[in-house]
C-alpha positions in Angstrom: -22.8 17.0 -4.7 -23.4 13.9 -2.5 -26.2 14.2 0.0 -24.7 11.6 2.4 -21.8 11.8 4.9 -20.1 9.1 7.0 -19.9 10.2 10.6 -17.6 8.2 12.9 -17.8 9.1 16.6 -15.0 8.8 19.2 -13.0 5.9 17.8 -10.0 7.2 19.8 -7.1 5.3 21.4 -8.1 6.2 25.0 -11.8 5.6 24.4 -11.8 2.2 22.6 -8.3 0.7 23.5 -7.8 1.8 27.1 -7.7 -0.2 30.2 -11.2 -1.4 29.5 -11.3 -2.1 25.8 -14.4 -1.7 23.7 -16.2 -4.9 22.7 -15.9 -6.3 19.2 -13.2 -3.7 18.5 -11.4 -5.5 15.7 -14.6 -6.2 13.8 -15.9 -2.7 14.4 -12.6 -1.2 13.0 -12.8 -3.5 10.0 -16.4 -2.6 9.4 -15.7 1.2 9.8 -12.9 0.9 7.3 -15.3 -0.9 4.9 -17.8 2.0 5.4 -15.0 4.5 4.8 -14.0 2.8 1.6 -17.7 2.7 0.4 -18.1 6.4 1.3 -15.0 7.5 -0.5 -16.0 5.3 -3.6 -19.3 7.2 -3.7 -17.7 10.6 -3.1 -19.3 11.0 0.4 -17.4 13.1 2.9 -16.0 11.3 6.0 -16.3 13.1 9.3 -14.4 12.0 12.4 -15.6 13.2 15.7 -13.2 13.4 18.7 -14.2 13.8 22.3 -12.0 15.8 24.7 -12.2 16.1 28.5 -10.0 15.6 31.5 -7.8 12.6 30.8 -8.6 12.8 27.1 -6.9 16.2 26.3 -6.7 17.4 22.7 -3.5 16.2 21.0 -2.7 13.6 23.8 -1.9 10.0 22.7 -5.3 8.9 24.1 -7.2 11.6 22.2 -5.8 10.4 18.8 -8.0 8.5 16.4 -7.3 4.7 16.5 -4.4 4.1 14.1 -6.3 1.3 12.3 -8.9 3.7 10.9 -8.2 4.6 7.2 -7.9 8.3 7.4 -7.2 10.6 4.5 -6.1 14.3 4.1 -9.6 15.4 2.9 -11.5 14.0 5.9 -13.2 16.4 8.2 -12.7 16.6 12.0 -15.1 17.8 14.7 -14.0 18.2 18.3 -16.6 17.9 21.1 -16.9 18.1 24.8 -20.3 16.5 25.2 -21.9 13.2 24.3 -23.9 14.7 21.4 -21.7 15.5 18.5 -23.9 18.4 17.5 -23.8 20.1 21.0 -21.6 23.2 20.9 -19.8 22.0 17.7 -19.7 23.2 14.1 -21.1 19.8 12.9 -24.5 21.0 11.8 -22.9 23.9 9.9 -20.4 21.6 8.3 -23.1 19.2 7.1 -25.2 22.1 5.8 -22.2 23.5 3.9 -21.6 20.0 2.4 -25.3 19.7 1.4 -25.7 16.6 3.6 -29.2 15.4 4.5 -28.3 11.7 5.2 -25.8 10.2 7.6 -24.1 6.9 7.9 -23.3 6.6 11.6 -20.8 4.4 13.6 -18.4 4.8 16.5 -18.3 4.6 20.3 -20.0 4.5 22.7 -23.2 2.9 21.4 -25.2 3.8 24.6 -23.9 7.3 25.0 -22.3 9.4 22.2 -23.6 7.4 19.3 -27.1 7.3 20.6 -27.2 11.0 21.6 -25.7 12.0 18.2 -28.3 9.8 16.4 -31.2 11.3 18.3 -30.1 14.8 17.7 -29.5 14.1 14.0 -33.0 12.6 13.7 -34.5 15.6 15.4 -32.7 17.9 13.0 -34.3 16.0 10.1 -31.4 13.9 8.9 -32.1 10.5 7.5 -29.8 8.3 9.6 -28.4 4.8 8.8 -26.7 3.3 11.8 -24.0 0.9 10.8 -25.1 -2.1 12.9 -21.7 -3.8 13.1 -19.6 -0.6 13.2 -20.4 0.8 16.7 -19.1 -0.4 20.0 -19.2 0.3 23.8 -17.7 -0.9 27.0 -18.8 -3.7 29.3 -19.1 -1.4 32.3 -22.6 -1.7 33.7 -25.3 -4.3 34.3 -25.3 -5.5 30.6 -22.3 -6.7 28.7 -21.1 -4.5 25.9 -22.4 -7.1 23.4 -25.9 -6.9 25.0 -25.9 -3.1 24.8 -24.9 -3.2 21.1 -27.6 -5.8 20.3 -30.2 -4.0 22.3 -29.6 -0.6 20.7 -29.6 -2.1 17.2 -33.0 -3.7 18.0 -34.4 -0.4 19.4 -33.1 1.7 16.5 -34.5 -0.9 14.0 -37.9 -0.8 15.7 -38.0 3.0 15.8 -40.4 4.5 13.2 -41.7 7.7 14.7 -39.0 9.9 13.1 -39.2 12.8 10.6 -37.0 10.8 8.2 -36.5 7.1 8.0 -34.0 5.6 10.5 -32.2 2.5 9.1 -30.0 -0.1 10.7 -27.7 -1.9 8.2 -24.5 -3.7 8.3 -21.4 -2.2 6.6 -21.6 -4.8 3.9 -25.2 -3.7 3.1 -24.4 0.1 2.7 
């Protein structure tokens, strides 16, 4: 049984392709699909996380996964209401059932849902590999989305006080 799963957070139509589109979206989608192909080739489970809240209601058009993602019938889905994909969801239980101790991680938003999910995963003892070119965010605050992505990649790369190694790799290097 593989010990690694690919976790893709909130790559939903209304999150990444709304009025304010996510930065580097085409490249992120391409790199997520590369990671999906590599995960499937190695027999790793693929887990899609979908956020829901007012304006992003379950089963609405905006709530759907982006159509460019290469989805398959055997993929897993986790639905969440908070930034952290582990908070009040069955994610930890699913990963335990699958025998997963390592995660490849990508998605949206770098500075919110991806980061909070990463931090909880690390605290739970998972070895996490962030896919450096397969996460995105919005240019909505003082920094551009590009600056946020680059900053978080640098911070995660420099982080070494974790129970298990935290890696930052491109999709091609997985």
